[in-house]
C-alpha positions in Angstrom: -11.3 26.9 -78.0 -13.4 26.4 -74.8 -12.5 28.3 -71.7 -10.8 26.3 -69.0 -13.7 27.0 -66.6 -16.2 25.1 -68.7 -18.4 22.9 -66.5 -19.1 19.4 -67.7 -21.7 16.9 -66.5 -20.3 14.1 -64.4 -21.4 10.7 -65.8 -22.8 8.1 -63.4 -20.1 5.4 -63.3 -21.2 3.9 -60.0 -21.0 0.1 -60.3 -19.4 0.2 -63.8 -16.3 -2.0 -64.6 -13.1 -0.1 -64.1 -12.2 0.3 -67.8 -15.7 1.6 -68.6 -15.7 4.1 -65.7 -12.3 5.5 -66.6 -13.2 5.7 -70.3 -16.5 7.5 -69.6 -15.0 10.0 -67.2 -12.1 10.6 -69.6 -14.4 11.1 -72.5 -16.4 13.6 -70.5 -13.2 15.7 -70.2 -11.7 14.7 -66.8 -8.2 13.6 -65.9 -8.6 10.2 -64.4 -6.6 7.6 -62.5 -7.9 4.5 -60.8 -6.8 2.3 -57.9 -8.1 -0.7 -55.9 -9.9 -0.4 -52.6 -11.6 -2.8 -50.2 -15.4 -2.5 -49.8 -17.7 -4.3 -47.4 -20.8 -3.2 -49.2 -19.6 -4.5 -52.6 -18.3 -7.6 -51.0 -21.7 -8.3 -49.5 -23.3 -7.8 -52.9 -20.7 -10.2 -54.4 -19.7 -7.5 -56.9 -17.0 -8.3 -59.5 -13.5 -7.3 -58.8 -12.9 -4.0 -60.6 -16.4 -2.7 -60.0 -16.4 1.1 -59.4 -17.0 1.9 -55.7 -16.4 5.7 -55.7 -15.1 8.6 -57.6 -13.4 11.4 -55.6 -11.6 14.7 -56.5 -7.8 14.4 -56.3 -6.0 16.5 -53.8 -7.6 15.7 -50.4 -5.1 15.6 -47.5 -6.9 12.6 -46.1 -9.6 10.0 -46.9 -11.9 11.8 -44.4 -11.4 15.1 -46.3 -12.1 13.6 -49.7 -14.8 15.2 -51.9 -17.1 12.4 -53.1 -18.1 13.0 -56.8 -19.8 9.7 -57.5 -20.9 7.4 -54.7 -22.6 4.0 -54.4 -26.0 5.5 -55.1 -24.8 7.6 -58.1 -23.6 11.1 -58.9 -23.1 13.4 -55.9 -21.6 16.4 -57.7 -23.5 17.0 -60.9 -20.9 19.2 -62.7 -17.2 19.9 -62.5 -14.7 22.0 -64.5 -13.3 20.2 -67.5 -9.9 18.7 -66.7 -10.7 18.2 -63.0 -8.4 15.4 -61.7 -10.4 12.4 -60.4 -9.6 9.2 -58.7 -11.7 6.2 -59.5 -11.7 3.7 -56.6 -12.4 0.2 -57.8 -13.3 -2.9 -55.7 -10.3 -5.3 -55.0 -12.6 -8.2 -54.1 -12.1 -7.9 -50.3 -14.1 -6.5 -47.5 -12.3 -3.9 -45.4 -12.2 -5.8 -42.2 -12.6 -9.4 -41.2 -15.7 -10.2 -39.2 
């Protein structure tokens, strides 16, 4: 049995469809949930609804305090302990504010 502190590589799920991102992160050993968010950058790119925008570690008190694990440009944190709880933010099809 592996120790609980085993570090596992974070897969680059940036831009993947929601189901693929959740599956890839789960297969890597993380505890994953997903929810929809607005995104001006993905809206401008005409990305599909459900495209992965960001992965953050669960537990931040506020959005500004979130620890980004995977961003638009790929993996930010290369390794995390197995069973780390992650939130996958997926694009809801809308920009965050009207022009």
